[in-house]
C-alpha positions in Angstrom: 96.6 88.8 94.8 93.9 90.5 96.9 91.7 93.4 96.2 90.8 96.3 98.5 87.9 98.6 97.0 87.5 101.4 99.6 85.5 103.4 97.3 83.6 102.8 93.8 83.3 105.0 91.0 84.8 107.1 88.8 85.2 109.6 85.8 86.6 109.1 82.2 89.6 111.6 82.0 91.7 109.7 79.1 91.4 107.5 75.8 92.4 104.6 78.0 89.2 104.9 80.0 86.8 104.8 76.8 85.7 101.4 77.3 86.4 101.3 81.2 84.9 97.6 82.7 83.8 99.6 85.7 80.9 101.6 83.6 80.4 98.2 81.5 79.8 96.1 84.7 77.6 98.9 86.5 75.6 99.4 83.2 74.7 95.9 83.5 73.0 96.5 86.6 71.4 99.7 85.9 74.3 101.9 88.0 75.6 104.7 87.6 79.6 104.3 87.4 80.4 107.9 87.6 79.0 108.3 91.4 81.8 108.2 93.9 80.9 106.2 97.1 82.5 104.3 100.1 81.9 101.0 99.8 81.7 98.2 102.8 84.9 97.2 102.6 86.4 100.5 103.5 88.3 99.2 106.6 88.9 95.6 104.9 92.6 95.9 105.8 91.7 95.9 109.5 88.8 93.5 109.5 89.2 90.2 111.2 87.7 87.1 111.4 86.3 84.7 113.9 89.4 83.8 115.3 90.1 87.5 115.5 93.0 87.5 112.7 93.1 89.9 109.8 91.2 88.6 107.0 94.2 90.2 104.6 97.5 88.4 105.4 100.8 88.8 104.0 100.5 85.2 102.3 97.3 86.6 100.1 100.2 88.3 97.8 100.0 92.3 96.9 96.7 94.2 97.8 95.5 95.8 94.5 94.0 99.1 95.7 91.1 100.8 94.5 90.3 98.7 91.4 87.2 99.9 90.7 87.9 103.9 91.0 91.2 105.6 91.2 92.8 106.3 94.5 93.7 109.9 93.7 90.4 110.9 92.3 88.8 114.2 93.5 85.5 113.1 95.6 87.7 110.6 97.8 90.1 113.2 99.2 88.3 113.4 102.7 88.5 109.5 102.8 92.1 108.9 101.8 93.9 109.8 105.0 92.3 106.8 106.8 93.5 104.7 103.7 96.9 105.7 104.5 96.9 105.4 108.2 95.3 101.5 107.6 98.5 101.1 105.5 100.7 102.4 107.9 98.9 100.1 110.3 99.2 96.9 108.2 103.2 97.6 107.3 103.2 93.9 106.6 101.3 93.6 103.8 102.4 95.2 100.0 99.6 97.9 98.6 99.7 98.7 94.9 97.9 101.6 93.5 97.3 102.2 89.8 96.3 105.4 88.8 95.6 107.6 85.8 95.7 110.5 88.2 99.6 110.8 88.9 99.3 114.6 88.2 97.5 115.0 91.7 99.6 112.7 93.7 101.6 115.4 95.8 98.1 116.6 96.7 97.0 113.4 98.3 100.3 112.3 100.1 100.0 111.9 104.1 102.3 114.5 105.8 104.8 111.7 107.0 105.1 110.5 103.3 108.4 111.2 103.2 110.4 109.4 100.2 107.4 107.0 100.1 105.8 104.1 102.3 108.2 100.9 102.0 104.8 98.8 101.5 103.1 100.9 98.6 103.9 100.7 95.0 102.4 102.8 92.5 101.6 101.8 88.8 101.2 105.0 86.6 98.8 104.1 83.7 100.1 105.2 80.4 98.1 103.6 77.6 99.6 105.5 74.5 102.4 107.8 73.7 101.1 111.1 74.4 100.0 109.7 77.9 103.4 108.5 78.3 105.1 111.6 77.7 102.4 113.5 80.1 102.3 111.2 82.8 105.8 110.1 83.1 107.9 113.1 83.4 106.0 114.1 86.6 106.0 110.1 87.9 109.6 110.2 87.7 109.7 113.5 89.6 107.8 112.3 92.8 108.9 110.9 96.1 108.0 107.3 95.4 110.0 104.2 96.6 108.6 101.8 94.2 107.7 103.3 90.8 105.8 101.1 88.0 104.2 101.4 84.8 101.1 99.9 83.6 100.4 99.5 79.7 96.6 98.9 80.2 94.8 99.0 78.1 97.7 99.4 75.6 96.4 101.1 72.8 99.5 101.5 70.3 103.2 100.9 70.3 105.2 103.2 72.8 108.5 104.5 73.9 109.4 104.4 77.5 112.9 104.2 76.7 114.2 107.5 78.4 112.1 106.8 81.4 113.6 103.4 81.8 117.0 104.7 81.4 116.5 107.0 84.5 116.8 103.7 86.7 113.5 104.5 88.7 111.2 102.0 87.2 111.3 98.7 88.9 108.5 97.1 86.9 106.3 97.0 83.5 102.9 95.6 82.9 101.3 95.4 79.5 97.8 94.3 78.6 94.9 94.3 76.1 91.7 95.9 76.4 88.6 93.4 77.3 84.5 93.8 76.5 82.8 93.7 73.0 83.9 97.4 72.1 87.8 96.4 72.8 90.3 98.1 70.7 93.1 95.9 68.9 96.3 95.1 70.9 99.0 94.2 68.8 101.6 91.8 69.8 104.4 93.8 68.3 103.9 96.4 70.8 104.0 94.0 73.7 107.2 92.6 72.1 108.7 96.4 71.7 107.8 97.0 75.3 109.7 94.0 76.4 112.4 94.5 74.4 112.8 98.0 75.9 112.7 96.2 79.3 115.3 93.9 78.7 117.6 96.7 77.5 117.4 98.4 81.1 117.2 95.0 82.8 113.6 96.0 84.1 111.1 93.2 84.9 108.3 92.8 82.5 104.8 91.0 82.6 102.6 90.2 79.8 99.2 90.4 81.7 96.6 89.7 79.3 96.0 89.4 75.5 92.5 91.8 75.3 89.4 90.4 73.4 91.2 91.7 70.0 94.7 90.5 69.5 96.7 90.8 66.2 99.4 88.8 65.7 101.3 88.3 62.3 98.6 90.1 60.6 95.9 87.9 61.9 93.2 88.8 64.0 92.2 86.7 67.0 89.0 87.5 69.2 89.6 85.8 72.9 87.1 85.2 74.8 87.7 86.8 78.5 88.2 83.5 80.6 91.3 83.4 77.7 92.9 86.2 78.1 95.3 85.6 81.0 96.1 82.0 80.1 97.1 83.0 76.4 99.1 85.5 77.6 101.3 83.3 79.9 101.1 81.0 77.0 103.4 83.6 75.4 106.1 82.8 77.8 107.6 86.3 77.2 107.5 87.5 80.6 111.0 88.7 82.0 112.4 88.8 85.3 115.0 91.7 85.1 117.6 89.1 86.2 121.6 89.8 85.5 121.1 87.3 82.6 118.6 88.7 80.2 117.0 85.9 78.3 115.9 87.4 74.9 112.4 86.6 72.7 111.9 83.0 72.2 113.8 82.0 75.3 117.4 81.9 73.5 120.1 83.1 75.8 122.2 85.9 75.4 125.8 85.0 75.3 126.5 88.3 77.1 125.6 89.4 80.7 125.4 92.9 82.2 128.8 92.4 83.8 130.4 91.2 80.6 130.9 87.5 81.6 130.2 84.7 79.4 127.2 82.6 80.3 129.8 80.1 81.0 131.8 82.4 83.2 128.4 84.0 84.9 127.5 79.9 85.7 130.4 79.8 87.5 129.6 82.2 90.0 128.2 81.1 93.4 124.6 80.9 93.0 123.3 82.8 95.8 125.3 85.6 94.9 123.5 85.5 91.3 120.2 85.2 93.2 120.8 88.4 95.1 121.4 90.4 92.0 118.5 89.4 90.8 115.4 91.7 91.9 112.8 88.9 90.9 114.7 85.8 92.3 115.9 87.4 95.6 111.9 88.9 96.2 111.1 85.3 97.4 111.2 84.6 101.0 109.7 82.1 103.6 107.0 83.2 105.5 106.4 82.6 109.2 103.8 80.1 108.4 106.0 78.5 105.8 109.1 78.6 108.3 106.4 76.7 111.0 105.8 74.3 108.5 109.5 73.4 108.0 109.8 73.1 111.6 106.7 70.9 111.9 107.8 68.6 109.2 111.1 68.4 109.5 114.2 69.1 107.0 114.2 65.3 106.2 110.5 65.2 105.0 110.9 68.6 103.3 113.7 67.1 101.1 111.5 64.1 100.3 109.0 66.8 98.9 111.5 68.4 97.2 112.5 65.1 95.6 109.1 64.3 94.5 108.4 67.4 92.8 111.8 67.5 91.3 111.0 64.2 90.0 107.9 64.7 88.6 107.6 68.3 87.5 111.2 69.0 86.2 112.6 65.4 85.5 110.4 64.3 82.4 112.1 64.9 78.8 109.0 66.5 78.0 107.0 68.6 80.5 103.4 69.9 78.7 103.1 72.8 80.7 106.8 73.6 81.2 107.1 77.3 82.5 103.6 77.0 84.9 104.3 73.8 86.4 105.7 75.4 89.8 103.1 77.5 92.1 104.1 80.8 93.4 103.2 79.7 96.9 101.5 77.0 98.6 104.8 74.8 99.7 108.3 76.1 100.8 109.9 74.3 98.4 108.0 76.2 95.8 109.4 79.4 97.0 112.7 77.9 96.9 112.2 76.6 93.2 111.5 80.2 92.0 114.2 81.7 94.3 117.0 79.6 93.1 115.6 79.7 89.3 114.3 75.5 89.2 111.2 76.3 88.7 111.1 74.9 85.1 113.2 73.8 82.4 113.9 77.5 80.8 115.2 78.4 84.1 117.2 75.4 84.7 119.2 76.1 81.6 119.2 79.8 82.3 120.3 79.6 85.7 122.4 76.2 86.0 123.0 75.5 82.8 121.0 72.1 82.4 119.9 71.4 79.0 116.0 71.2 78.4 114.4 68.7 76.2 116.8 65.9 77.8 115.6 63.7 81.1 117.4 64.7 84.1 120.0 62.2 85.4 119.9 61.1 88.9 122.7 63.1 89.8 121.1 66.4 88.3 117.9 65.9 90.2 120.4 65.4 93.5 122.1 68.6 92.5 118.6 70.3 92.3 117.3 69.0 95.4 120.8 69.9 97.4 120.2 73.6 96.2 116.7 73.8 97.1 117.3 72.7 100.7 120.4 75.1 101.0 117.8 78.0 100.0 115.4 76.8 102.6 118.3 76.1 105.4 119.3 79.6 104.8 115.9 80.9 105.0 115.3 79.3 108.3 118.4 80.8 109.9 117.4 84.5 108.9 
């Protein structure tokens, strides 16, 4: 993930803004967060290093834009066109815009927007039911290719089923509020949103617990540095795949196609991967392909064998679900792309039971799958 803040400063416009972290941070250094001004990073997408390479590269991940302001704030109207131009110029980067001002969208788009830039995702923030019912109908009416919902901070249970049913929402993110004055976030609210996403096969991500987290009638006060890791430990993210896992990692017996799990497993793996929005998004980048060419497939296979033996084969894996990075090696991309990243995914995608030591035959099967995925990527 990368962050690009072309301007800084904002105005509070809804309940989610009450304890804004930008105001909190600016106040700690005697700065007025309500003053909107361009930053020194305004041209960050076009900045280059000493080797004359762009500082922002595709492998840095999604470029989250305007995280200390709102991309559609009125004061930035005179600067925004230059930002759109940079997004067009850096079409190989994926930009994400999170906004509480979706009502201003049509007044802020460039002339060539059409039905949206393919490399721009827009997150509409809806912190409570009132904002959901105000902002989301507007959101669904807009020409945006990648529409996403952000429940952060999540202040109450929110019903978004009517909006998920439209088929336009491709991702939902939930999270609690941070800071000394944070309002509570209830785990039941998070789980409710997750179940709604599973019903409509929309990927879901639990980003952070927030400072005050309520679970099973107990209230926990969680330090900022642990809020994201605690959310990750819950293990409730959903990839939106064709075979939806339910809460607690217990697999549903029926797929959306009406197949049993056994029947679904018999379908070609790469056919199933292509039907999963999450799995199919993993691709080898040019530098990864060059790494494979430089090392050779035999060496890459030895790396895969080592990763599988150490990270997947043991009967008990303390960090299962987190042992495979999202990037950094071609085999890691292959593991996520093939559902071989953890024992839970192995059971779901390949029918290999968790909690049991992998046999040599099973390990060879996994490595063969990973190498076939890499081979196909190298031929694209």
